[in-house]
C-alpha positions in Angstrom: -2.2 0.5 3.1 -1.9 4.3 3.8 0.9 6.6 3.7 1.7 9.4 5.8 4.7 11.8 5.3 6.5 13.3 7.6 8.3 16.8 6.6 10.4 19.4 8.0 9.0 22.7 7.6 10.9 26.6 8.0 7.7 27.5 10.4 5.3 25.6 12.2 3.1 28.5 12.2 3.4 29.9 8.4 2.9 26.2 7.8 -0.3 25.8 9.4 -1.5 29.1 7.9 -0.5 28.3 4.0 -2.3 24.8 4.2 -5.7 25.6 6.2 -5.9 29.3 4.5 -4.5 29.0 1.7 -4.7 25.5 0.4 -8.1 24.6 2.2 -6.7 21.5 4.0 -7.9 20.5 7.5 -4.7 21.2 9.9 -4.2 20.2 13.3 -2.0 20.4 15.8 -0.5 16.9 16.4 2.8 17.0 18.8 5.0 19.5 20.1 6.4 21.4 17.0 4.1 19.5 14.8 0.9 19.8 12.3 -0.8 17.5 10.4 -2.2 18.4 7.0 -5.1 16.3 5.2 -6.8 16.6 2.0 -8.7 14.1 -0.2 -7.4 11.3 1.8 -3.6 12.5 1.4 -1.7 13.2 4.9 1.6 15.6 5.6 2.9 15.6 9.1 4.8 18.6 9.3 7.9 19.4 12.2 9.5 22.5 12.6 11.6 20.5 15.5 14.8 18.7 15.4 14.2 15.1 14.6 14.8 15.8 11.0 17.8 17.5 10.6 18.9 20.7 8.7 16.1 23.0 5.9 13.2 21.8 4.2 14.8 19.8 1.5 12.8 17.2 -0.8 13.5 16.1 -4.5 10.2 14.9 -5.1 6.7 16.1 -5.8 3.8 14.9 -3.4 0.2 14.2 -5.6 -3.1 14.8 -4.1 -5.8 13.1 -6.5 -9.1 15.1 -6.0 -12.4 15.0 -7.7 -13.1 18.6 -9.2 -9.2 19.4 -10.0 -10.2 22.2 -12.1 -12.1 23.8 -9.8 -9.6 23.8 -6.8 -7.0 25.0 -9.5 -9.6 28.0 -9.9 -10.1 28.5 -6.6 -6.3 28.7 -5.4 -4.1 29.9 -8.6 -3.9 33.5 -7.6 -2.6 32.5 -4.2 0.0 30.4 -4.8 3.2 30.1 -6.9 1.8 27.6 -9.6 5.0 25.3 -11.2 2.9 24.1 -14.0 -0.5 25.3 -15.1 -3.6 22.9 -14.8 -3.2 20.3 -17.9 -4.4 17.3 -19.6 -1.1 15.1 -19.2 -0.6 12.3 -21.7 -0.3 9.8 -18.6 -4.2 10.2 -18.3 -4.8 12.9 -15.6 -5.7 16.4 -15.4 -3.2 18.2 -13.0 -1.5 21.3 -12.3 1.8 21.8 -9.6 2.7 24.5 -7.4 5.2 25.4 -4.8 4.3 25.9 -0.9 5.8 27.7 1.4 8.6 25.5 2.9 9.7 24.9 -1.6 8.0 21.7 -1.2 6.4 20.7 -5.0 2.9 19.9 -4.8 0.6 18.6 -7.7 -3.4 18.0 -7.8 -4.7 15.6 -10.1 -7.8 13.9 -11.5 -7.9 10.9 -13.5 -9.2 11.7 -16.8 -12.1 8.6 -18.4 
């Protein structure tokens, strides 16, 4: 099963730049007022249109599992708002968390063996 998230963004152009230039996601325009950002088989579709009312709001954390998470952390850590630093978690992952340009929390993790 594949799951994609549809999330409200403040500004579609700012969101595209952040995900493409800062986080090195593949970003494409998908429809009027929307874009799709993908990395490591994870997909978020952002909209600045009226299909989702109100401001960006989400009470969870979106996890992306990718290989070489430490290398990725070292690449982006100085360009993002780090929420928690790269660390080994008790539940078997090496991960870190950031806040994106819309205030959403993202985590990037690698399963430890």
